[in-house]
C-alpha positions in Angstrom: -0.1 0.1 0.1 1.2 3.4 -0.7 1.4 6.1 1.7 0.0 9.5 1.4 3.7 11.0 0.8 4.2 8.7 -2.1 1.0 9.6 -3.3 1.5 13.3 -2.9 5.0 13.1 -4.6 3.5 11.3 -7.6 0.7 14.1 -7.8 3.6 16.9 -7.7 5.4 15.1 -10.6 2.1 14.9 -12.6 2.0 18.5 -12.2 -1.2 18.8 -10.2 -2.2 21.9 -8.2 -2.9 21.7 -4.4 -6.6 21.8 -5.1 -6.4 18.9 -7.5 -4.4 16.9 -5.2 -6.9 17.7 -2.4 -9.7 16.3 -4.6 -7.8 13.2 -5.8 -6.7 12.4 -2.2 -10.1 13.5 -0.5 -8.4 16.0 1.7 -8.6 19.6 2.3 -6.3 21.8 0.4 -4.9 22.9 3.7 -4.1 19.5 4.6 -2.2 18.8 1.6 -0.3 22.1 1.9 0.7 21.1 5.3 1.7 17.5 4.2 3.7 19.1 1.3 5.5 21.6 3.6 6.5 18.6 6.1 7.5 16.5 3.1 9.8 19.4 1.8 11.2 19.7 5.3 12.0 16.1 5.5 13.5 16.1 2.1 15.3 19.5 2.8 14.1 21.3 -0.1 12.3 24.7 -0.2 10.1 24.8 -3.5 7.9 22.5 -5.3 10.3 22.6 -8.2 13.2 21.2 -5.9 10.6 18.7 -4.3 9.9 17.4 -7.9 13.7 17.0 -8.6 14.2 15.3 -5.3 11.3 12.9 -5.9 12.7 12.0 -9.3 16.2 11.2 -7.4 14.5 9.0 -5.1 12.9 7.0 -8.0 9.5 7.9 -7.6 7.4 8.1 -10.7 4.5 10.1 -11.9 1.3 8.5 -12.1 0.4 7.4 -15.9 -1.8 9.9 -17.5 -5.4 8.7 -18.0 -7.2 9.6 -21.2 
């Protein structure tokens, strides 16, 4: 089972906005912002772009695009 953090990273890699992530994860946008902020601190990055790059370094792959 994937974790919320893994799902969040995949959604960042897919280019989703905070609102899109919140809808897909059935969370509030504030919860998603808080989780991304926590994750950024854990991974020692300070922007969504850096979070994107770090996720790729860790081997996280984006969710496949759906038609």
